[in-house]
C-alpha positions in Angstrom: 4.3 75.9 -283.9 4.2 79.5 -282.9 4.5 80.8 -279.4 1.0 81.3 -277.9 0.0 83.9 -275.3 -1.7 81.9 -272.6 -1.3 84.0 -269.4 -4.4 85.7 -268.0 -1.9 88.0 -266.3 1.8 88.5 -267.0 4.6 90.9 -266.9 4.4 94.0 -264.7 0.7 93.3 -263.9 1.6 89.9 -262.4 4.7 91.1 -260.6 2.7 93.9 -259.0 0.1 91.4 -257.9 2.7 89.2 -256.2 4.3 92.3 -254.6 1.1 93.9 -253.4 -0.9 90.8 -252.3 -1.5 90.8 -248.5 -1.4 87.3 -246.9 -2.9 86.5 -243.5 -1.0 84.2 -241.1 -3.2 81.2 -241.9 -3.0 81.8 -245.7 -0.7 81.1 -248.6 -0.8 82.9 -252.0 0.4 80.8 -254.9 1.0 81.8 -258.6 1.7 79.3 -261.3 4.7 80.2 -263.5 4.8 77.4 -266.1 6.4 74.0 -266.1 7.0 73.1 -262.4 7.5 76.7 -261.4 5.5 78.5 -258.7 5.7 81.7 -256.7 4.5 81.4 -253.1 3.9 84.2 -250.6 3.5 84.0 -246.8 5.9 85.9 -244.6 8.4 85.6 -247.4 8.3 85.4 -251.2 9.5 82.0 -252.4 10.0 80.8 -255.9 10.2 77.1 -256.6 11.7 75.7 -259.9 11.4 79.0 -261.8 12.1 78.5 -265.5 12.0 82.1 -266.9 14.1 82.0 -270.0 13.8 80.5 -273.5 15.2 77.1 -274.3 16.2 76.4 -277.9 17.0 73.3 -279.9 20.1 72.7 -282.0 18.4 74.7 -284.9 17.7 77.8 -282.7 14.0 77.1 -282.5 12.3 77.6 -279.1 11.3 74.4 -277.4 8.7 76.2 -275.2 5.0 76.1 -276.0 4.6 79.5 -274.4 7.0 82.0 -273.1 7.5 82.7 -269.3 5.2 85.4 -267.7 8.1 87.8 -267.0 11.9 88.0 -267.1 14.2 86.6 -264.3 15.7 90.1 -263.8 12.2 91.2 -262.6 11.9 88.7 -259.8 11.7 89.9 -256.2 12.2 86.9 -254.0 13.6 86.0 -250.6 14.2 82.4 -251.4 14.5 80.4 -254.7 14.3 76.6 -254.5 15.3 74.2 -257.3 14.5 70.5 -257.1 17.2 69.2 -259.5 19.6 70.4 -262.1 17.6 69.9 -265.4 17.3 73.1 -267.5 13.6 73.4 -267.0 14.0 73.4 -263.2 17.4 75.0 -262.6 18.3 77.2 -265.6 21.6 79.2 -265.5 20.0 82.2 -267.2 17.1 82.2 -264.8 19.2 82.0 -261.6 21.8 84.5 -262.8 19.1 86.8 -263.9 17.3 86.6 -260.6 20.5 87.4 -258.7 21.3 90.3 -261.0 18.8 92.7 -259.4 18.2 90.7 -256.2 21.5 90.5 -254.4 20.1 89.3 -251.1 18.2 86.3 -252.5 19.1 82.9 -251.2 19.1 79.8 -253.4 18.2 76.6 -251.6 19.5 73.7 -253.5 20.4 70.0 -253.3 24.2 69.5 -252.8 24.9 68.6 -256.5 22.9 71.7 -257.7 24.7 74.0 -255.2 28.1 72.9 -256.7 26.7 73.6 -260.2 25.5 77.1 -259.2 28.9 77.9 -257.7 30.5 76.9 -261.0 28.1 79.3 -262.7 29.6 82.1 -260.6 26.8 82.7 -258.1 28.3 83.8 -254.8 28.6 81.2 -252.1 26.9 83.5 -249.5 23.7 83.2 -251.6 23.8 79.4 -251.9 22.4 77.2 -249.2 22.8 73.4 -249.5 19.9 71.3 -248.3 19.7 67.5 -247.9 17.3 64.8 -246.9 16.9 64.4 -243.2 18.7 67.7 -242.5 15.9 70.3 -241.8 16.8 74.0 -242.3 15.5 76.7 -240.1 15.3 79.9 -242.1 13.7 83.2 -241.3 9.9 82.6 -241.6 10.4 79.1 -243.0 11.3 75.5 -242.1 12.6 73.4 -244.9 12.7 69.6 -245.2 14.2 67.9 -248.3 12.9 64.5 -249.4 15.1 62.4 -251.7 13.3 61.8 -255.0 13.9 59.3 -257.8 14.6 61.0 -261.2 14.6 58.3 -262.5 16.4 56.6 -259.5 17.5 57.7 -256.0 21.0 59.0 -256.4 23.5 60.2 -253.8 27.2 60.9 -254.4 30.0 59.4 -252.4 30.2 62.8 -250.6 26.5 62.3 -249.4 25.2 65.1 -251.7 21.8 64.6 -253.3 20.9 65.5 -256.8 17.1 65.6 -256.6 14.9 66.7 -253.7 11.3 67.4 -253.1 10.6 70.3 -250.8 8.4 70.3 -247.7 8.1 73.9 -246.6 6.4 74.9 -243.3 5.3 78.5 -243.0 3.3 79.6 -239.9 2.1 76.0 -239.4 1.1 75.6 -243.1 2.8 72.9 -245.1 3.5 73.1 -248.8 5.0 70.0 -250.5 6.5 70.4 -254.0 7.6 67.1 -255.6 9.7 68.4 -258.6 10.0 65.4 -261.0 10.0 61.9 -259.5 9.0 58.3 -260.0 7.1 56.6 -257.2 9.3 54.3 -255.2 8.9 52.4 -251.9 11.5 54.7 -250.3 9.7 57.8 -251.4 6.4 56.6 -250.0 8.1 55.7 -246.7 9.7 59.1 -246.5 6.5 60.9 -247.4 4.6 59.1 -244.7 6.9 60.6 -242.1 5.7 64.1 -243.0 2.8 66.0 -241.7 0.0 65.9 -244.3 0.5 68.9 -246.6 -2.0 71.7 -246.9 -0.9 72.2 -250.5 0.5 69.3 -252.6 2.2 70.2 -255.9 2.7 67.0 -257.9 4.0 66.4 -261.4 1.7 64.7 -263.9 
């Protein structure tokens, strides 16, 4: 199967739109980037689970149905979130490419993912570990991690999580991005503790 062009806007045109879009205090601007990836703009520009590189099988054939809308080196972001360490949610080439031309970007990651990013050579000052029940207060953003099950709830002996959903509060607006997860009783209990989201991004 050949790669199909499916984007209504991509490349420089899409990047300019993200950069130039003006957002009121009670608004969110959201762009879909493929897979579970989104760009979100409020006071800050946030990327969640960006997957902006090719992925090939053992024969060198692309496993993507369509290519990403732009290269990771072109990203202009304040924060990049990853839900877990799988290649289509946290890709080394994508994160390293984003950092290449974006030295002030902060990567918000579950503990296990932060350790992986450090092994990849990303600077510690750019890596922020988040965990369930440990809200983060960042500039223009409150972050709450919710432990997800992919396929089970997993936490290391050091208390570090592998897989988190993200509840992001921006000027009173709540966006909830689930990453990949199974529905469990624990997940439902934890979600009920949250304020109802204004935007709910859920995997199929």
